[in-house]
C-alpha positions as CSV (number, residue, x, y, z in Angstrom):
1,X,188.9,143.4,115.4
2,X,186.5,145.6,116.2
3,X,182.6,144.0,116.7
4,X,179.9,146.4,117.7
5,X,176.8,144.4,118.1
6,X,173.5,146.3,117.8
7,X,170.3,145.8,119.7
8,X,170.5,143.1,121.9
9,X,173.0,140.9,120.2
10,X,176.2,139.5,121.6
11,X,179.0,138.4,119.9
12,X,180.8,135.5,122.0
13,X,183.8,133.2,121.7
14,X,182.9,129.1,121.7
15,X,184.7,127.2,124.5
16,X,185.7,124.1,123.6
17,X,184.9,121.4,126.2
18,X,187.4,119.1,127.8
19,X,188.2,115.7,125.7
20,X,188.1,113.7,129.3
21,X,185.0,113.0,130.9
22,X,184.7,113.6,134.8
23,X,185.2,109.7,135.3
24,X,188.6,110.0,133.4
25,X,187.5,108.6,130.4
26,X,189.7,110.0,127.7
27,X,187.1,111.3,124.0
28,X,189.0,110.1,121.0
29,X,189.5,112.5,118.3
30,X,187.2,110.6,116.1
31,X,184.1,111.0,118.5
32,X,181.6,113.4,117.3
33,X,181.7,116.9,118.6
34,X,178.7,118.6,119.4
35,X,178.4,122.3,118.9
36,X,179.7,124.2,122.0
37,X,177.0,125.5,124.9
38,X,179.8,127.5,126.4
39,X,181.1,130.8,125.5
40,X,182.5,134.0,126.2
41,X,181.3,137.2,125.6
42,X,183.4,139.4,123.5
43,X,181.1,142.3,122.4
44,X,177.4,143.2,123.5
45,X,175.0,145.6,122.2
46,X,173.4,148.3,124.1
47,X,170.1,146.9,124.2
48,X,167.0,146.7,122.7
49,X,163.9,149.2,123.0
50,X,160.5,148.7,124.7
51,X,157.2,149.8,123.6
52,X,157.8,153.2,125.3
53,X,160.9,153.9,123.4
54,X,162.8,153.1,126.4
55,X,166.0,150.9,126.3
56,X,166.2,147.8,128.2
57,X,169.6,147.1,129.5
58,X,171.4,143.9,128.6
59,X,171.6,141.3,131.5
60,X,175.2,140.2,130.4
61,X,178.4,141.8,129.8
62,X,181.8,141.6,128.1
63,X,184.0,138.8,129.9
64,X,181.1,136.8,131.1
65,X,181.2,132.9,130.7
66,X,177.6,132.0,129.3
67,X,175.4,128.8,128.8
68,X,173.7,129.2,125.7
69,X,170.9,127.5,123.7
70,X,172.6,124.7,121.4
71,X,171.2,126.1,118.2
72,X,170.5,129.5,118.7
73,X,173.4,131.6,117.7
74,X,174.8,131.8,114.5
75,X,178.3,130.6,113.8
76,X,180.9,133.3,111.5
77,X,184.2,133.1,110.7
78,X,186.6,135.8,110.8
79,X,190.1,135.7,109.9
80,X,189.8,131.6,110.3
81,X,188.6,131.7,113.8
82,X,184.9,130.8,114.7
83,X,182.7,133.0,116.5
84,X,179.2,132.7,117.6
85,X,176.4,135.7,117.1
86,X,172.9,135.7,118.5
87,X,170.2,137.7,121.0
88,X,170.4,138.2,124.6
89,X,167.3,135.6,124.6
90,X,170.0,132.8,123.6
91,X,171.6,132.7,126.7
92,X,170.7,130.3,129.2
93,X,172.6,131.3,132.1
94,X,175.6,133.0,133.2
95,X,178.6,130.5,134.8
96,X,180.3,132.0,137.7
């Protein structure tokens, strides 16, 4: 797969949260799953232009694990696998 986002868009793979809570409670399969809020960046665009025509560099890079807005990125499916596409503004933090 060869994806090249444009402008300040990002392409990421959602990371599933563990099915066991920190206190050791195992969540059953029937528990309602929320949309993941953590993902790994697979591709980034070159950045958007400011009013002076200068490109603004992206704050994230390929391989970063990030937290993003729950309803920010759009979900797409490629070859049976789900991915997310959104703007850099959808990213809340980089997980280090």
